C-alpha positions in Angstrom: 11.4 -23.7 -17.7 8.6 -22.7 -15.2 5.9 -20.3 -16.5 2.5 -19.0 -15.8 -0.2 -16.9 -17.6 -1.7 -13.6 -16.5 -5.3 -13.4 -17.7 -8.5 -11.5 -17.1 -11.6 -13.6 -17.4 -15.2 -13.4 -16.2 -17.5 -16.4 -15.4 -20.3 -15.6 -17.8 -22.7 -18.1 -16.1 -22.2 -16.5 -12.8 -22.7 -13.1 -14.4 -26.0 -14.3 -15.9 -27.1 -15.5 -12.5 -26.1 -12.1 -10.9 -28.1 -10.2 -13.6 -31.2 -12.5 -13.0 -30.9 -12.0 -9.3 -30.7 -8.2 -9.7 -33.7 -8.2 -12.0 -35.7 -10.2 -9.4 -34.8 -7.7 -6.7 -35.6 -4.8 -8.9 -39.1 -6.1 -9.8 -39.8 -6.8 -6.2 -38.9 -3.4 -4.9 -41.7 -1.0 -4.0 -40.0 2.1 -5.4 -39.6 0.4 -8.8 -43.3 -0.6 -9.2 -44.8 0.6 -12.4 -41.5 1.6 -14.0 -39.6 0.0 -16.8 -36.5 -0.6 -14.7 -34.5 -3.7 -15.8 -31.0 -5.0 -16.5 -30.4 -6.6 -19.9 -27.5 -8.8 -20.8 -26.1 -9.5 -24.3 -22.8 -11.4 -24.8 -20.4 -8.9 -23.1 -22.6 -6.0 -22.5 -25.0 -5.1 -19.7 -27.7 -2.4 -20.3 -29.5 -0.7 -17.4 -32.8 0.8 -18.3 -34.6 3.2 -15.9 -36.8 6.2 -15.5 -34.2 8.5 -14.0 -30.5 8.9 -13.1 -31.4 8.1 -9.5 -33.0 4.9 -10.6 -29.9 3.8 -12.5 -27.8 4.5 -9.4 -30.2 2.4 -7.3 -30.0 -0.4 -9.9 -26.2 -0.3 -9.8 -26.5 -0.5 -6.0 -28.4 -3.8 -6.4 -26.4 -5.2 -9.3 -22.8 -4.7 -7.9 -23.4 -6.6 -4.6 -25.1 -9.4 -6.6 -22.0 -9.7 -8.8 -19.7 -9.7 -5.7 -21.8 -12.4 -4.1 -21.3 -14.6 -7.2 -17.5 -13.9 -6.9 -17.3 -11.6 -10.0 -14.8 -8.8 -9.7 -16.7 -5.6 -10.4 -13.6 -3.9 -11.8 -14.3 -5.9 -15.0 -17.1 -3.4 -15.8 -16.4 -0.4 -18.0 -19.2 2.1 -17.2 -20.5 4.0 -20.2 -22.3 7.4 -20.1 -25.9 7.7 -19.1 -28.0 8.2 -22.3 -31.4 9.8 -22.7 -33.9 7.6 -24.4 -37.3 8.7 -25.7 -39.4 10.7 -23.1 -37.9 10.7 -19.6 -36.3 7.3 -19.8 -32.5 6.8 -19.5 -30.1 3.9 -20.1 -26.5 3.1 -19.3 -24.3 0.5 -20.9 -21.7 -1.5 -18.9 -19.1 -3.3 -21.0 -17.7 -6.5 -19.5 -14.0 -6.5 -20.1 -12.8 -10.1 -20.8 -9.1 -10.6 -21.7 -6.3 -8.2 -21.2 -6.4 -5.3 -23.7 -3.2 -4.6 -25.7 -2.1 -1.5 -23.9 -2.7 -3.1 -20.5 -0.6 -6.1 -21.7 2.2 -3.8 -22.8 2.1 -2.1 -19.4 2.5 -5.4 -17.6 5.4 -6.5 -19.8 7.1 -3.1 -19.3 6.6 -3.4 -15.5 8.2 -6.8 -15.5 11.2 -5.7 -17.6 11.8 -2.6 -15.5 11.7 -4.7 -12.3 15.1 -6.3 -13.3 13.7 -9.7 -12.4 15.1 -12.5 -14.5 11.9 -13.3 -16.4 10.6 -13.2 -19.9 7.2 -11.8 -20.5 5.4 -12.2 -23.8 1.9 -11.2 -25.0 -0.1 -14.2 -26.2 -3.4 -12.9 -27.6 -5.4 -11.6 -24.6 -3.0 -13.0 -22.0 0.6 -12.5 -20.9 2.9 -15.5 -20.4 5.7 -15.1 -18.0 8.6 -17.6 -17.8 11.7 -17.7 -15.7 14.4 -19.9 -14.4 13.0 -20.4 -10.8 9.6 -20.6 -9.3 10.5 -18.1 -6.6 11.2 -15.4 -9.2 7.8 -16.1 -10.8 6.1 -15.7 -7.4 7.9 -12.4 -7.0 6.5 -11.4 -10.4 2.9 -12.2 -9.3 3.4 -10.2 -6.1 4.8 -7.2 -8.1 1.9 -7.2 -10.6 -0.7 -7.6 -7.9 0.8 -4.6 -6.0 1.1 -2.3 -9.1 -2.0 -3.1 -11.1 -5.1 -2.5 -9.0 -7.6 -1.1 -11.5 -8.0 -4.3 -13.6 -9.0 -7.8 -12.4 -6.2 -10.3 -13.1 -5.9 -14.0 -12.6 -2.7 -15.9 -12.4 -3.0 -19.5 -13.7 -1.6 -22.2 -15.9 1.5 -22.5 -13.6 3.9 -25.0 -15.1 7.2 -26.4 -13.9 
């Protein structure tokens, strides 16, 4: 029975390269001279450190095009609130969403069941597996999910006959 998986993954090596490139551009900019502006990356968390809210916005304006150039979908970032740190410093945390969250998976499964297409969708950890009798029906499923879910970066892979 043909099947495919709907996943949401981020290339962590490309993300590291994008963060490094953004940090190089930030340190080279004249308006950031003498400030503590930087982007730090831990496993699935990016932290922007700056002197003001305006600086954080400028850093995002540098980071997001760097990510796009490395073919990373910027919709994978979950923007946190801007926090005040000692003195006049501020920071913002950006969570990198890897894998499809449970409620998003349920939304995809419900969408496919309500579509009346002859497919079975099941949640497999942080992915959704869709199987059906014909390849054409599965391609219709991909088109339907692409059209309806636009706020979350999804990949369609592991297509099997």
